[in-house]
Rosetta silent file (secondary structure, phi, psi, omega in degrees, C-alpha in Angstrom):
SEQUENCE: MAINSEKLGQILQNFVTATSDVQGAAMVTPDGLPLASSLPSGMDDERVSAMSAAMLSLGERIGKELLRGTIDRIYVEGNEGFSILTSCGEDAVFLVLAGKAAKQGVLMLEIKRTLTELKPALA
SCORE:     score description
SCORE:     0.000 S_00000001
   1 L     0.000  139.663 -177.453   19.084    2.081 -236.123 S_00000001
   2 L   -82.731  155.884  175.686   15.998    0.073 -237.149 S_00000001
   3 L   -67.976  132.447 -179.683   14.210    0.307 -240.465 S_00000001
   4 L   -93.425   86.534 -175.129   11.301    2.704 -240.184 S_00000001
   5 H   -67.975  -29.618  176.337    8.607    0.709 -242.002 S_00000001
   6 H   -65.043  -43.496  178.016    5.908    3.253 -241.136 S_00000001
   7 H   -64.137  -41.878  177.144    7.966    6.007 -242.783 S_00000001
   8 H   -57.969  -45.479  179.568    8.611    3.756 -245.806 S_00000001
   9 H   -61.069  -40.488  178.272    4.866    3.174 -246.120 S_00000001
  10 H   -64.457  -43.739  179.999    4.149    6.911 -245.981 S_00000001
  11 H   -62.211  -44.660  179.733    6.745    7.671 -248.648 S_00000001
  12 H   -63.097  -44.457  179.733    5.330    4.955 -250.921 S_00000001
  13 H   -61.781  -43.712  177.832    1.754    6.150 -250.419 S_00000001
  14 H   -61.709  -42.214  179.531    2.764    9.747 -251.202 S_00000001
  15 H   -61.289  -46.679 -177.458    4.633    8.591 -254.320 S_00000001
  16 H   -64.746  -43.638 -176.843    1.648    6.582 -255.599 S_00000001
  17 H   -76.116  -29.787 -175.165   -0.901    9.337 -254.999 S_00000001
  18 H   -91.392  -16.683 -175.034    1.264   12.211 -256.247 S_00000001
  19 L  -102.423  122.602 -177.529    2.756   10.622 -259.389 S_00000001
  20 L   -58.922  133.568  175.364    0.563   10.505 -262.472 S_00000001
  21 L    68.608   10.361  172.933   -0.317    7.025 -263.767 S_00000001
  22 E   -86.377  128.559 -176.472    1.455    5.180 -260.926 S_00000001
  23 E  -101.134  -21.798 -179.325   -0.759    2.361 -259.730 S_00000001
  24 E  -174.313  164.704  178.843    1.364    0.937 -256.934 S_00000001
  25 E  -155.309  153.870  179.007    4.773    0.718 -255.308 S_00000001
  26 E  -151.929  151.171  170.408    6.609   -1.550 -252.892 S_00000001
  27 E  -111.507  126.425 -178.032    9.901   -1.856 -251.061 S_00000001
  28 E  -133.163  159.320  174.688   11.149   -5.427 -250.878 S_00000001
  29 L   -82.484  158.687  176.343   14.285   -7.233 -249.794 S_00000001
  30 L   -61.080  -18.990  177.483   16.455   -8.937 -252.425 S_00000001
  31 L   -82.914   -7.877  178.032   15.277  -12.207 -250.829 S_00000001
  32 L    95.770   22.193  177.984   11.667  -11.413 -251.710 S_00000001
  33 L  -102.256  137.384 -178.919   10.321  -10.260 -248.357 S_00000001
  34 E   -73.861  138.276  172.813    8.042   -7.201 -248.171 S_00000001
  35 E  -103.406  -44.042  178.121    9.236   -4.150 -246.242 S_00000001
  36 E  -164.433  154.075  179.098    6.394   -1.760 -247.132 S_00000001
  37 E  -156.128  155.963  171.108    3.891   -1.391 -249.934 S_00000001
  38 E  -138.540   82.602 -172.600    1.152    0.706 -251.458 S_00000001
  39 L  -110.121  158.475  175.661   -0.346   -1.687 -253.980 S_00000001
  40 L   -59.742  149.779  179.006   -3.713   -1.863 -255.744 S_00000001
  41 L   -60.062  143.027 -178.356   -6.366   -3.776 -253.849 S_00000001
  42 L    94.032  -12.727  176.872   -6.290   -7.458 -254.620 S_00000001
  43 L   -93.176  128.640 -179.934   -2.515   -7.589 -255.007 S_00000001
  44 L   -85.890  119.721 -175.566   -0.756   -9.699 -252.389 S_00000001
  45 H   -65.385  -29.380  177.586    2.379   -7.902 -251.165 S_00000001
  46 H   -70.647  -39.147  178.156    4.148  -11.181 -250.355 S_00000001
  47 H   -68.122  -43.359  177.364    3.537  -12.531 -253.840 S_00000001
  48 H   -60.275  -42.316  179.538    4.610   -9.223 -255.429 S_00000001
  49 H   -62.957  -43.153  179.374    7.756   -9.264 -253.275 S_00000001
  50 H   -63.732  -42.207  178.769    8.618  -12.815 -254.317 S_00000001
  51 H   -66.359  -36.400  177.967    8.161  -11.973 -258.014 S_00000001
  52 H   -62.600  -42.679  178.223   10.316   -8.861 -257.574 S_00000001
  53 H   -63.279  -38.992  178.117   13.106  -10.972 -256.104 S_00000001
  54 H   -64.542  -42.409  177.236   12.837  -13.383 -259.033 S_00000001
  55 H   -61.394  -43.861 -179.523   13.058  -10.470 -261.503 S_00000001
  56 H   -62.498  -45.647 -179.709   16.072   -9.097 -259.643 S_00000001
  57 H   -61.148  -45.699  178.697   17.838  -12.446 -259.584 S_00000001
  58 H   -65.364  -42.033  178.485   17.279  -13.005 -263.300 S_00000001
  59 H   -61.419  -41.823  178.295   18.315   -9.430 -264.130 S_00000001
  60 H   -64.385  -39.293  179.182   21.536   -9.794 -262.159 S_00000001
  61 H   -65.331  -43.294  178.013   22.307  -13.045 -263.932 S_00000001
  62 H   -62.228  -45.575  178.691   21.670  -11.464 -267.338 S_00000001
  63 H   -57.849  -41.310 -179.843   23.855   -8.483 -266.424 S_00000001
  64 H   -70.171  -49.845 -176.397   26.679  -10.788 -265.404 S_00000001
  65 H   -65.641  -33.857 -178.655   26.421  -13.221 -268.329 S_00000001
  66 L   -97.871   12.492  176.064   26.120  -10.467 -270.934 S_00000001
  67 L    56.322   44.415 -179.959   28.867   -8.368 -269.332 S_00000001
  68 L   -98.780   -3.307  178.533   26.550   -5.428 -268.592 S_00000001
  69 L    83.647 -164.146 -178.865   27.851   -4.839 -265.072 S_00000001
  70 L   -69.572  133.889 -178.396   25.818   -4.224 -261.954 S_00000001
  71 L   -79.443  128.383  177.092   22.098   -3.893 -262.618 S_00000001
  72 L  -100.569  -34.868 -175.144   20.599   -0.569 -261.531 S_00000001
  73 E  -150.025  141.253  173.944   17.091   -0.949 -262.955 S_00000001
  74 E  -119.769  129.744 -171.807   14.931   -3.676 -264.479 S_00000001
  75 E  -124.796  120.938  178.293   12.144   -2.508 -266.728 S_00000001
  76 E  -119.726  124.972 -179.682    9.284   -4.739 -267.900 S_00000001
  77 E  -113.396  126.447  176.398    6.752   -3.357 -270.358 S_00000001
  78 E  -120.182  177.258 -177.881    3.433   -5.064 -270.972 S_00000001
  79 L   -72.888  -10.160  177.007    0.356   -4.033 -272.914 S_00000001
  80 L  -105.987   -5.870  178.698   -1.248   -2.718 -269.682 S_00000001
  81 E   150.605 -158.274 -171.995    1.763   -0.821 -268.341 S_00000001
  82 E  -122.095  150.200  167.277    5.187   -1.015 -266.750 S_00000001
  83 E  -123.779  121.893 -177.427    6.910   -2.731 -263.838 S_00000001
  84 E  -122.991  122.504 -179.404   10.117   -0.996 -262.848 S_00000001
  85 E  -111.820  119.750 -175.811   12.469   -2.491 -260.282 S_00000001
  86 E  -123.932  135.702  178.351   15.179   -0.130 -259.039 S_00000001
  87 E   -63.303  139.388  176.418   18.009   -0.829 -256.620 S_00000001
  88 L  -130.069   56.643 -175.618   17.799    0.977 -253.289 S_00000001
  89 L    88.145 -170.993 -176.846   21.136   -0.076 -251.831 S_00000001
  90 L   -78.098  -21.845 -170.999   22.154   -3.609 -250.955 S_00000001
  91 L  -101.809   -4.946 -175.842   19.225   -4.316 -248.646 S_00000001
  92 L  -153.416  158.872  178.320   16.182   -3.219 -250.633 S_00000001
  93 E  -133.177  139.538 -178.299   14.588   -2.873 -254.040 S_00000001
  94 E  -103.800  117.662  178.561   11.953   -0.313 -255.083 S_00000001
  95 E  -104.916  132.084  177.498    9.167   -1.672 -257.305 S_00000001
  96 E  -125.002  132.884  175.225    6.887    0.694 -259.227 S_00000001
  97 E  -111.615  121.366 -176.626    3.786   -0.330 -261.166 S_00000001
  98 E  -129.262  150.672  177.730    2.664    2.257 -263.722 S_00000001
  99 E   -73.760  165.701 -176.798   -0.050    2.408 -266.364 S_00000001
 100 L   -67.289  -18.546  179.356    0.695    2.452 -270.074 S_00000001
 101 L   -83.163   -5.029 -177.671   -0.080    6.189 -270.266 S_00000001
 102 L   -61.874  135.606  174.738    2.783    7.046 -267.881 S_00000001
 103 L   -80.873  117.724 -171.338    5.378    9.422 -269.307 S_00000001
 104 H   -62.869  -39.443  179.578    8.611    7.500 -268.892 S_00000001
 105 H   -63.195  -45.357  178.293   10.892   10.506 -268.397 S_00000001
 106 H   -63.752  -43.568 -179.410    8.705   11.949 -265.652 S_00000001
 107 H   -61.069  -45.571  179.864    8.341    8.541 -264.059 S_00000001
 108 H   -64.367  -38.100  177.304   12.106    7.918 -263.973 S_00000001
 109 H   -65.644  -43.375  179.204   12.713   11.354 -262.466 S_00000001
 110 H   -66.014  -36.349  175.834   10.061   10.774 -259.785 S_00000001
 111 H   -62.520  -45.890  179.468   11.553    7.353 -258.995 S_00000001
 112 H   -59.798  -44.372  178.961   14.979    8.963 -258.576 S_00000001
 113 H   -64.087  -41.138 -178.548   13.549   11.645 -256.267 S_00000001
 114 H   -68.395  -34.038  176.988   11.656    9.091 -254.204 S_00000001
 115 H   -60.364  -34.730  178.903   14.772    6.956 -253.781 S_00000001
 116 H   -68.218  -23.180  174.977   16.466    9.893 -252.047 S_00000001
 117 H   -84.341  -36.050 -175.680   13.611    9.825 -249.499 S_00000001
 118 H   -72.090  -39.618 -174.584   13.536    6.034 -249.128 S_00000001
 119 H   -58.075  -44.114  177.821   17.243    5.440 -248.507 S_00000001
 120 H   -64.129  -29.911  179.669   17.406    7.336 -245.170 S_00000001
 121 H   -72.156  -16.822  177.859   14.354    5.415 -243.902 S_00000001
 122 H   -88.117  -18.175 -175.539   16.274    2.172 -244.501 S_00000001
 123 L   -79.466    0.000    0.000   19.324    3.245 -242.481 S_00000001
């Protein structure tokens, strides 16, 4: 069965519009190729995908070198907000961009719920 990129795009758009303080989201391959995205205007999905792959690669290396095991989530906090990269199986990674006012517990729960919708669309 083929990846349903239209369905992925709908799920991402719903997640961004329904989740407080989320500014954008994307599904990318571990190689840095975009599958679907709902990003703020002016953000290039190919560039975002490439940076996500770089974050994933570095996170996996850190996990291995520091004996932390398999990486499930990479969390980057800046003074303007958060970038959260979460594994979505072997073939995809879910990137979420959230503002600094985002409630982290709510955000993590919404990411978990959205992953249960995204995984079937990848199969």
